[in-house]
N, C-alpha and C positions, 0 to 999 in steps of 0.2 A: 442279409446284413441285420444287425441288432438294432431295433428301434430305441431311441433315446427321448426322454422327456425333459427338454430344457426348461429353465425357469425364467424365460424371457417374456415380457409383455410385448404385444404386437402393436407397433406404431410406424407410420410411414417414414419418419425423418430421424428416429432415435432408437437406440437399443437400451432398454431398461430391464434391470434385474431387481426384483423385489424380494425381500426376505433374506435371511442369512443361511447359507448352506456352505460350511467349510469344506465339505467333500468336493464341491465343484470349484473350489478356489484355484486350483492349478490351472484349469482351462479358462476360467474367466479372466485370470491375470494376462493371458495371451489375447483373448478377445477384447479386453479393454485397454490393450496397449495403445500408446500414443507415439507417433513418429512423424518426422518430416523427411525421411530418407538419409538424413545425416545423423540424427540423434533419436534414439528410441528408448522409451521408458515402459516397462511392463506395468500392467495394471494392478500392482501390489498396493495394499493399504498404506496410507501415510504413516501409520504408527509402527511400521517395520515388521511387526508380528501380530498375528499369525501370518506366515508366508508360505507359499507352495514353492516357488522358484523365483528368487530375486533376479532382477535383470535390468541393467542399464547399458546400452550399446552405442558404440560410435562406428559408424559404417567404415569398414576397412581396417579397423583396429584389431589386431589378432596377435596371438603368440604362436611360435613354431613349436613343433613336436615331431619326434622321430616316428616314421611310419613302420609298423612292425611287419616283418615278413618271416614266415617259416622257411622259405627258400627263395632267396632274392635272385634277381637276373639283371642282365644288362638293359639300361633304360628305364628301370623302375624308379619312380621318384622316391627320394630318400626322406624328405621332409614335407610334412603337412601343415596346415594352419588351422587354428581354432579361434573363433571369436571370443573376446574377453569380456566378462562382465566388469565394467569399469566403475568408477567411484559413484556411489549411489547417492543422489541428492534429493530423492523423494522423501526421505525419512523426516517425519515431524512427530515425535513422541509426546503423548499427553499423560499428565498425572493429575488425577482429581482427588484432592485431599489425601495425597501420598499414594494413591492406588493407581498403578499403570493402567491405562485405557488398553484393554486387551479383550477382544470379543469372544475368546474362549472362556472367559470368566464373567461373573456378574450376569446381567441380562441384556440382551439385544431387543429393545422394545419396537424399534422401527429400523429398517435398513433398505436403502435402494441405491443402485448405482446406474448412471445414465450416460451412455456415449452418444453425443449429439453430432449428427452428420452435417449439420449446417453451421454450428458454432465451432466445431473442431475441438471440443473440450470433453473431459470426463468429469461428470459431477457426482457428488455423493451426499446422501442425507441419512444420518444415523442418530437414533436416540438410544442412549445406553445408560444402564443403571449399574453402578459399581457394586462389588460384593457387599459393601457397607450401606448400600441404598441410595447413594447420591446420583442424581440424574442430569445428564448433560445432552444437548443436542449438538452434533458435529456436522457442519456442512463444509464441503471442500469442492474446489474446481481446479482442474489443471490443464495446461496446454503445453504442446511442443510447437513452437511457432513456425509457420510456413514462410513468413516474411522476414523474420530475423533468425537465421539458419542455426546459429549457435545458442539460442536462448530457449529456455523453458521456464514456466512459472506456475506456482501453486498458491491459491487463496484458501486459507484454513481458518474457519471460525468455529469458536467454541461458546455455547450459550448455556449458562446454568438454568435449569428448569424447576429447582425446588429450593430456592433461596441463595444466599451468598455462598460462594465457593472459593477456596484457595486453589488456584490452577497453576501448574508448571508445564511449560512447553519446551521441549528440546528439539532444535532443528539441526540435522546432522548432514555432514558429508562423510561417507563411510566407504573406505576401499577394502578390497579383499574380503568382502563379506562371505560367510560360508555358503557354498552351493552344494546341494545334494548330489551324490554320485549317481550317474545315469545307469540304467540297466543294460542289458545285453543287446537291445534293439540297435541295429546298425544305423538307423535313422536319427539316432540321438547323438548329442555332442560328446567329444572326449572330456575327461575330467581335467581341470587345471587347478592346481593347488597353489594358492598365494601367487598369482601370476604378476602382481604389480609391486615394484620396488620403489620406495619412497625416494624422492629427490628434493622436495621443498614443501614447507608448510608455513602459512602466515595467516594471522588474523587481526582485525581492527574493527572496533565498534560492533556492528552486527554483520560483518562480512568476513569471509575466510576463503583461502585458495589452497588446494592440495595439488602437487604435481608428482607424477610417477612415471616409470618407464617398465617395459617388459624386458625380461632377462635375455631371451634368446633372439626375438625379432628386433629388439632394440628400438621400438617405437616409444615415443614419448606423448603424454597426455596430461592435461590439467583440467580441473574442475573447480568452479567457484560458486559462492552463494552470497546473497545479500538480502536484506529484509526491510519491509516496512511494517510498523506495528501500530494498531489502533486499540486502545483500551482506555476506559475512563479513569481507572485507578493508576497510581504511579507504580510502574513495574520495576522489578529488580532484574537487570540484565548482565550477562557475563558471557565471555567467549574464551574457549581454550582450543588448542590444537595439539595433535600428536602426529606421528608419521602417517597413520592410516584413518585418522578421525579428526574432524573439525566439528565443534559443537557450540551453537548459541543457545544459552539457557534463559528463559524468560519466566519470571515468577510474578503473579499478580492476584490480588484479592478482587474478584469480579462479582458485582452485586447481581442478584437475581433479575432477570429480564434484560440484562445488558450482555454485551459480547466482548470477547477478545478476538481480534481479527489480526491474522499474520499473513502477509503477502511475501512469499519467497520467490526470489529471482535466481535462476541458475544459468551458468554459462560453461560451455565446454569447448575444448579444442584439442587436436592431436596432430602429430607430424612425425615423418621419418627423418626430417632434415633440421627443423628449427630447434633452437636451443631451449632449455627450461625457462630462462628468463623471458625469451620471446613468447613462449606459450603462456606464461603467467601474464604478460602484457596483453596478449590476445584475449585471454579469458576475462581479465579486469575490464578491457575495453567493451567486451560483449555485455558484461554485467552493467557497466555505466550506461550503455545504450538502452538496455532493457529497463533500467530504473528510470531513465529520462523518458522513455516512451510511456511507462506506467502501465498498470494492469488494464485499465479500461481501454486504452488505445491499442494494446496488444489483442484484446478480444475483438475490437472493431476491425483490425487488420485481418485477423483470422477469419472473421465472417466475411469480409470483403473478398478475400482470396477464394473462399469456398463457394461464394456466390457466383463468381466467374467460372469456377469449375463445373458447377452443376448446370450452368447455362449452356455448357458445351457437352457435358457428359451424361446428363440425367437419362434414366430409363424409367418409364412409367408403366405400371401393370395394373390392369383392372380385372378383378375376378379372383385374386389371391392375395389378400393383405400381408400374410406372413411372407410370401415369396417377394413381394414389393420391398419389405423391409430387408430381406436377406441380400437382394441385388444391391441396394444402396450401401448396406454394410460392406458388401464386397468391393464396390467401387471406391468407397472411402478408404479401405485398407490398401487398395492398389495405389491410390494416390499417396497415402502415407509412405508407402515402400519406395516410391520413385520420385517424389516431387523435388526434393532438394539434395539427392544423392550426388548429383553433379559429376565430379571426377571419380565416382566410386560405382561398384557394381550394385545391382539389385538382388540381394540374397533370396534364396528359395523361401525363406521363412520371414522376409523383410527383416525388421528389427523388433520382432515380437517375441523372440525366443532364441535359444542357442541350437535348435534342431539343425542337423546336417552340418554342425560346426560353424554355421554361419556362412556357408559356401553359396556361390552363385553357380548355376547349372545352365543348360540350354533352355530351361524353363523360361528364363528372362526373355530371350530373343523370340521364342516360338509362341508364347502365351501372353506375357506381360506387355512386351513392346507393341504389338498390334493394338492394344487397348490404349496405351499412352500416345501412340502416334496419332490416333484419331481423337484424342481428348486433351492431352497435355503434351503436344509435340515437342516442346523444349525439353521436357524431362526424357523423352525417348531419345533424342539426339545426344543428350549428355551421357545416357547409359552407353550408347554406341561409341562415344568418344572415350569412355573407359576402356572398352575393348581395344580401340585403337592405340591407347597408351600403353597396352601390354603387348603390342605387336612384336617388339624385338624379343620378348620372352617366348612368343609363339614361334617366331623364326628359329630361335635357338633350340626349342623343343623339336621342331621338325628336323633340324640337322642331326640332333641327338639320335632321332629314330631313323635316320637315313632318307628323309623326305625332302621334297622341294617346298617352297612357299612357306606358309605359316600353319602351325598345328596348335590350335587353342586348346586349353585344358578342359577336361570334363567337369571338374569341380575346382573351384579356387576362390580365394579372397584377393590375392595380390597379383593374379595372373600366371602363377606357377602351378603346375599340375599338382593336385592334392589327393588324387585317388590312388589307393594302394591296391586296387583290384582291377587289373588291366583288361580282363575280357569285357567288363562293362564300363570301363574308364577310358583308357587310352584307345581301345579298339572302337569306341563309339564316336567315330570321327565325324558323324553327321553334325556334331556341334559346329564345325567350321562352315558348313553350308547353311545351317540355321542362322548364324551371324550374318552371313552374306545375304540371306533371304530377308532378315529384319532390316539390313542396310538398304536393299533395293526397295522395299516397301516404304521405308521412311523417306527415301528420296522421291519416289513416286508421289507420296501423299503431301509432301512439303516443298518440293523443288528448292530445297536448301542448298544453294550454290556454294556457300561458304563451307558447309560440312562436306560436300562432294569433293571440294578441292583439298580440304584439310585431311579428311579421313576416308571418305566413301570410296573413291576410286582405288586407293591403296588397299582397303579391306577387301574389295571385290577381287583385285588382281592377285593378292597373296594367297587368298583361299582357292582361287582358281588354279594357281600353280600347284597347290597341294594335290588337287584331283588329277591334274594332267600327269603328275608323277606317280600317284598312288594307283591309278588305273592302268589298264593295258588293253591292246587290241589282240583278240585271238586270231586264229588262222582264218576265221570267216569275216574278219574285220569288225567284229562286235566289240564295243568298248566295255570291259568288265571292271568291277571294283570288288575284289575278293577279301575274305578274311576280316569282315567288319561287323560291328554290332549296331543294329537299328534301335529305334525307341523302345521296342519291346525287350526288356531286360531278362525275360525268360528264355530268350534265344540269344546266342552269342557266336561270334567268329563265323558268320555266315557269308556265303558268297552272293553278291548281287541282291542285296536288300533293297527292295523296290523303293522304300522311302529315301534311303541314302542316295541311290542312283539318280532318282528324279530331282532330289534337292541339289545334287551335284551338277546335274544337267542345267538346272536354272541358274546356278552359280556361275558355270562356264559361260552361259549365254549372257548373263547380266554383266560379267566382267568384259566380255567382248563389246557389248553395247556401250558400257561406260567408256572404254578406250576410244571407241568411235566418236563419242560426244566430246571427249576431252583428250584429244591427241597430245596436248602439252603435257598433261599429267602421265599419259602412257610413256611419252618420251623420258621423263624424269625417272620412271620406274624401270626403264630398260625394256619395255615391251616392244617386240618386233612384230611386223606383220605375220611372219611364220608362226610365231606363238599364238597370236590370235586364231589363225587358221586351225592350229591343233585343237585349240579350245572348242571351236565350233564343230570340228570333225568329231571330237570325242562326245560332245553333246548330241550330235546328229545320230551317232551310232551306239548310244548308251543301251546297255542290256536292261530289258525290263521283262522279267520271267513271267510266263503265262502258262497255265494248265488247261490245254484245249479240252481234255476229257471232262474236267469239272466245270469248265467255262468261267474260271476265276483267275486273277493274277495270283502269283505266289508271293507270300510275304518276303521270302528270299528263296534262292534257287533250291529246290528239293523239299521245301518246308512241307508241302501237302503230302509227301510220301511218309512222314513221321506218323507213329501211332498217336491217336488222340488220347489226351489226358482223361482218366476215368473220374469224371465229375461226380457221377452218382455215388461213388465210393468215398468221396472226400467230404469229411465232416465240416460243418460251417465254422467250427472252432479251429480248423486247420488253415484258415486264411488270416493274414497274407501267407501265401505258400512259401515265400523266401525265408519265413521264420520257422517253417516246420518240414521242409524237404530240401534235399541236397540239390545244388545247382546241377550236378551230374545228371539228375533224374529230369529236372525241368528242361534242360537244353535239348533233351532227346525226344521231346513230345510236343504235340500241337496243343499248347496252352499259351495264352498270351497275357502278360501282366497289364499292358496298357496298349491303347490304340497305336497301331504301327501303320499298316497298309491303309487303314482308315484315315489316319492323319495325312498320309500322302494324297489321298483323294481330295481332302480339304485344301491343303496348301498348294497343290498342283492340279487344279480341277480340269484344265484342258487336256491332260494326259490320259483321260479316261472318257469313254462314252457314257451316256446316261444308263444304258443297260448294264455296262460293266460295273458302274458304281453300285447299282441296285444288288446285282449278284455278289459282288465282293463284300458289300456290307453285311448281307445275310450270312454268308459263310464265316467271316471273321468275327461277327458279333457273338456267334455261338461258341467261340473259343476264348473270348476276352473276359478275364475275371476281375478286372479293375482293382487289382492290388496297388495301384498307384492312383494318386488324387488327380493326375494329369488326364485320366482316360475319359471320365464320364462326360466332360464338356465336349470333347471331340466326337464322341458317339452321338451326343445330342445333335451336333451340327449336321452330321451326315445322315442320321436317321430323319431329320427334317427334310433334308434334300431328296432323299429317295422315297419319301412319302409315308414314313412311319411316325406320324405326328404325336400320337399318344405315347409312344416309347421315348420319342424325342423329349417330351415334356418330363417324363420320369427321370431321364438321365439329367436333364436341366435342374431338376429338384435336388438330385444327388450332388451335383456340382455346387449348387447354391448353399446346401446345408452341410457340406463336408466339415466345416469348422464349427458352425453354431451348434450342430447336433454331434460333434466329435466322432464322425463315422469311422475314422481310422485310428481312434484311441490314442492319438499322440498330440493333441492340440496343447497339452500342457507344455510342450517344448516349442510352441510357435505355430502360427497359422500357415496355411498352404496358399501362398500368394498366387501361384499359377492357377489353381483351382478357383480362386476368387476372380481372377481375371477372366477365367473360362465362363463365368456366369454372363459377362458381357458378350463373349463370343457366341454363347448359345443364343442370346436375344438378337444380336446383330447379324452374326454369320449364320445362325440356325434359322430362327423364325423370320428374320429379315432377309435371309438368303443373300447377304451382301458378300461379294467377292471383288478384291481390288485387283483388277487385271490390267497391269500396265498403266495406261493413261485414262482408264475408264472405270468408273464404279457401276457394278452390276448388281441389281436387287432381284430376288424372286421370293417375295415374302409370302408366308402361309402361317396361319395362327391355329394352334391346337384348340380342341373343344374346351379344354380346361381353363382357358383364358378368354376374356371379353374384348380386351383391347391391349395392344402393346405399342408403346411409342419410345423412340430413342433418338438421341442427338449425336452428332459427330462433326469433327472438322475435316476438311479436305481442301488442300491447296488455297488456304486463305478464306474459305467459306465456312459457314456453319449451316448445317442442314438438319431438319427434323423429318422423320418418317414415322407415320402413325398407321397401324395396321389393325383392321378388324377382320371378321370372317369373310366379308364380301370384297373389301377394297383396301387400297393403301393410298394415303395422302402424303405427298412430298412437299415440303416447305423450305424455302431459302430464307434463313434467319439473318444472314450477313454475307456480304461479298457479291461478286459478279455472277452472272448466270453460268450454268454449266450443263454439260451433256450427261445424262444418265440412261441406264437401261432397266426396264421393268419387265420381267418374264420374256425377255427377248425382244422387247419393243423399245426403240430409242426414242427419247424425248428430251426436250429442253426445259430445264427448271429456271425460272426467272422470278420476277416479283411476285407473281400470283401462284399460290399452291396448285399442284396438279394431282388430281384424284384419278386412279386407274383401277379397273376391276382385277380381281384375283381369279385366275382360271380355276375351275373345279378340279379336284384331284382324284384320279382313279385309285380305288382302294386296293390295298395289297395285304396279303396275310402277314401278320406280325412274325418276325423272325425268331428263332429259338435263341434262348440265352442259356448260359451254363447253369446246370442244376444247382440250385442253392444260392445262386448269385443274381437274382432279379434286382433291378434298380431299387434303390431306397424309397420307401413310401412313408410319409409321416402318419402317425397315429391319428 
């Protein structure tokens, strides 16, 4: 993989970029994005230009588009969804003695931007000399509020540094701003031209509201702005509105050494049902609340919210300061993706960019929700409630495809299938078991009885019904699931994919257990004892292919008989393979895009012996090229479990720096939220050895030589605990709540008021496994 040299300073609690590099602007706009899960603002400059990819997003707000097919077929989805870049309220244009402030011109004498993980704000400090030689200092700070869901705010200050200056500031709301047409990479978003249709525009004093709707999805949204102005001179202010533009203009003569300070409050709202007047009222109310709260109080609330988050979620690393920064950066963005999404999905890119059209995949349930369940359980429950809200659509999709129960979409914004390529879309039915798995883990970790009644049992039952109908017993009584696609998208339409079968097995058993716990809910859902018996029988007889000659499980039936991919003959520039080779060739070879059987060993740990895990890992690691950002974290977790701690560290580093070092060359279109979540999985599931097996938390910590100490915090059933790991021992501390039973390297113990320190058994050395030629894990320069 190509080494990159990012321009970030290393600091434990912030990410600071010093100096101006317009070539890096596209990716830093994603990296410096702010969001609360409902509203997202890309990290573009306030002045509007230069800009790489403008972006302001409302979670769940999309436009419909026709899905193209060269040859359509029955059951193919006809309409897809693409996230919309909505009205941009970040823009604050500056004119210095009639010269527009534009860092492509004049001289940038100083420039730094700082994403602060504790304050939850993006700060900027710039000293700029205009083409005519006039010098100003610009300071700004922006936030998207965690506590006031519909509110964002920007404080923008301009200070003349070489005498009195005539300054003009224009604060805009801009809809339908031009967006560059994406390239041919399928991971990018579809192009939308002028997606917003104007409904309403109004302005008064220093405030304005614009309302729009989408042409085809018929969703409505409104955006509003209001301002507080501080300047010593008497300013001249005006406001005007058009269909797609509202602008407040402020002109003032600012003496040298003094400042013009503008605080801009933004309010956003959208709905598929409420009228335009109702949305206007909602946005004006949000603005009024934000103005009443004020900038200083918004900052305090943001800090208080994040203090609570870090008290439960922080990970401390000694021995690698850059990695410490990367892990906190990752956790901060995972929080931003899911904190206040509430009744909406968590997209694969969060709200940092339009990549993957803004769709949510199985990434959410398998990688992101385990983190949120143990750090912000309320957010995890809300994400699962979104899945439940789409259950009728999933049932309808199952009927359309001749199946029982519910069939959730491979990719979607609104709950309808948005994938036009069915071999790795519709056929990747494991997404249904992934949702059930996240549901079961959430219930085990939180004991949320209200969620179980409202959503949990029904999600487990309807997904179990899918597997009961999708699979069948062969003549030997083995329960088979044929013609499906597992996590590895370089294999498709396989029989008995081990990951799919084991996750379906867990789904069937969890549904049966839920019905036993809640017979009232089972009755409401029409579950009979015979149906539960069929679930248990299918689970007990589930096919799990194994190659006795090789001594490894087969990723899917017959997979180990395929020819191996010729890695030695594959140039480094040919990765990712999906952009350079036909699927026809990929599907016929032993080459793995992302961890598949390895992921099964992590999520279904009791289905494999320790020896099987070690042999399986070595075999499949040699075939996995990590063309997906989902892979490195999973490989890190299993490498740590089977004893390859140095390799686990390398995979951990790759997961942690996927976005900061742009390892997949597509950060410009948004961050990889699942890989960011995977950094937590590496720490907690990998080096902490944590497995949530039903009612018990199991730990088997081990630290790689590259680190001196690792400490992490997590929530479990109303408790907060801290685990601190060194090379020789692990200390467990109960930070809040009642005592609980834990397991450390197979030893049961009770954690109460006093911390418990236990030794870490010595690890037998094993030779490092082979990795595909030219695909060693990423290493920093």
